[in-house]
C-alpha positions in Angstrom: 0.0 0.0 0.0 1.0 3.6 -0.4 1.5 4.2 3.3 4.2 1.5 3.4 6.1 3.1 0.4 6.4 6.4 2.3 7.8 4.8 5.5 10.4 2.5 4.0 13.7 3.2 5.7 17.2 3.2 4.0 20.6 3.0 5.6 23.8 3.5 3.8 27.3 2.4 4.9 30.7 2.9 3.1 33.8 0.9 3.7 37.4 1.3 2.4 39.5 -1.9 2.0 43.2 -1.3 1.5 44.6 -3.9 -0.9 48.1 -2.6 -0.9 50.0 0.5 0.0 48.7 2.3 -3.1 45.4 0.5 -4.0 42.1 0.3 -2.2 38.5 -0.8 -2.8 35.6 1.4 -1.9 32.4 -0.4 -1.0 29.1 1.3 -0.6 26.2 -0.7 0.8 22.6 0.5 0.8 20.0 -1.5 2.8 16.3 -0.7 2.3 13.4 -2.2 4.1 11.1 -3.8 1.5 7.9 -1.9 1.0 6.3 -5.2 0.0 7.1 -7.1 3.2 3.4 -7.0 4.3 1.7 -6.6 0.9 3.1 -9.7 -0.7 2.1 -12.1 2.1 -1.4 -10.6 2.1 -1.8 -11.1 -1.6 -0.5 -14.7 -1.3 -3.0 -15.4 1.4 -5.8 -14.0 -0.7 -4.9 -16.5 -3.4 -4.4 -19.4 -0.9 -7.6 -18.9 1.1 -10.2 -19.9 -1.5 -8.1 -23.0 -2.4 -7.9 -24.1 1.2 -11.6 -23.4 1.8 -12.5 -25.6 -1.2 -10.2 -28.4 0.2 -12.0 -28.2 3.6 -15.4 -28.4 2.0 -14.4 -31.4 -0.1 -12.9 -33.1 3.0 -16.1 -32.5 5.0 -18.2 -34.0 2.2 -15.9 -37.1 2.1 -16.2 -37.4 5.8 -20.0 -37.3 5.7 -19.9 -40.0 3.0 -17.5 -42.2 5.1 -19.7 -41.7 8.2 -22.8 -42.7 6.4 -21.1 -45.7 4.9 -19.8 -46.7 8.3 -23.3 -46.4 9.9 -24.8 -48.4 7.0 -22.1 -51.0 7.3 -22.5 -51.1 11.1 -26.2 -51.9 10.7 -25.3 -54.7 8.2 -22.7 -56.1 10.5 -25.0 -56.0 13.5 -27.8 -57.8 11.6 -25.4 -60.4 10.2 -23.8 -60.9 13.6 -27.2 -61.4 15.2 -28.3 -63.9 12.6 -25.1 -65.9 12.6 -24.3 -65.7 16.3 -26.3 -68.8 17.2 -24.9 -70.9 14.3 -21.3 -69.6 15.0 -21.5 -70.3 18.7 -22.4 -73.9 18.0 -19.4 -74.6 15.7 -16.8 -72.0 16.5 -17.6 -69.6 19.3 -15.0 -66.9 18.3 -14.3 -67.4 14.6 -16.4 -64.8 12.8 -16.9 -62.6 15.8 -13.1 -61.7 16.2 -12.8 -60.9 12.5 -15.8 -58.6 12.6 -14.6 -56.8 15.7 -11.2 -56.3 14.1 -12.8 -55.0 10.9 -15.0 -52.6 12.8 -12.0 -51.4 14.9 -10.0 -50.6 11.8 -12.9 -48.8 10.1 -13.5 -46.7 13.3 -9.8 -45.9 13.5 -9.7 -44.7 9.8 -12.8 -42.7 10.4 -11.3 -41.1 13.5 -8.1 -40.3 11.6 -10.0 -38.7 8.7 -12.1 -36.6 11.1 -8.9 -35.3 12.8 -7.5 -34.5 9.4 -10.6 -32.4 8.6 -10.3 -30.6 12.0 -6.6 -29.8 11.3 -7.5 -28.3 7.9 -10.2 -26.2 9.5 -7.7 -24.9 12.1 -5.3 -24.0 9.3 -8.1 -22.1 7.5 -8.9 -20.1 10.7 -5.2 -19.4 11.0 -5.1 -18.0 7.4 -8.2 -15.9 8.1 -6.7 -14.4 11.2 -3.4 -13.5 9.4 -5.4 -11.9 6.6 -7.4 -9.8 9.0 -4.2 -8.7 10.8 -2.3 -7.9 7.6 -5.3 -6.0 6.2 -5.8 -3.8 9.2 -3.0 -1.3 8.7 -3.6 0.7 11.9 -1.1 -1.3 13.9 1.3 -1.7 10.9 1.7 2.0 10.2 5.1 2.3 11.8 6.4 -1.2 10.8 7.8 -1.9 7.3 9.5 -5.2 8.0 9.5 -7.9 10.6 12.7 -8.0 12.7 14.2 -11.2 13.9 13.0 -10.3 17.4 9.5 -10.8 16.2 10.0 -14.1 14.4 7.9 -16.0 17.0 5.0 -13.5 16.8 2.1 -15.6 15.7 0.3 -12.7 14.0 3.3 -12.1 11.8 3.9 -15.7 10.8 3.3 -15.1 7.1 5.6 -12.1 6.9 9.3 -12.7 6.0 11.8 -12.1 8.8 14.5 -9.4 8.1 13.4 -8.9 4.5 15.7 -6.2 3.0 16.6 -5.0 -0.4 20.4 -4.6 -0.7 22.4 -2.7 -3.2 26.2 -3.0 -3.0 28.6 -1.1 -5.2 32.3 -2.0 -5.3 34.8 0.2 -7.2 38.5 0.9 -7.0 39.7 4.0 -5.3 41.9 6.3 -7.2 45.5 5.3 -6.9 47.4 7.4 -4.4 51.0 8.3 -5.0 
């Protein structure tokens, strides 16, 4: 935004390196805080958010399908178990029962894992929303043009690059002195 362009700070340093008694290199370094340190992450999040939202919606639909299949399968297994329990008990008291329990346990475990995956994606989506709101509200960013390394653990600035600077360095020989 234009307010960031006005507040970008620049620092210039010059060095002189003696190569010999008569020759030297002059180095001029200019560091500028990037005026895009906050704008670029916001634009990236604006692109990323609808993609992640669509992924969450697709995962939620798949979870609903898996849950309905699990309920349907559970009813089928319960009916089959009831009908075959008496016959199984006569010949092999634990044969089919153990297999069915293991099958139900694996299915429940997969369903639980998928449900946790959906929740994790939802949390990430909320995280992106929060970052976008923070980066969009320029009131608290008016005096900041980059994220210093002292703020690298700041959760609200997660999507902003740390110590992002533009650097220009010029090296040229000094005039020979005699």
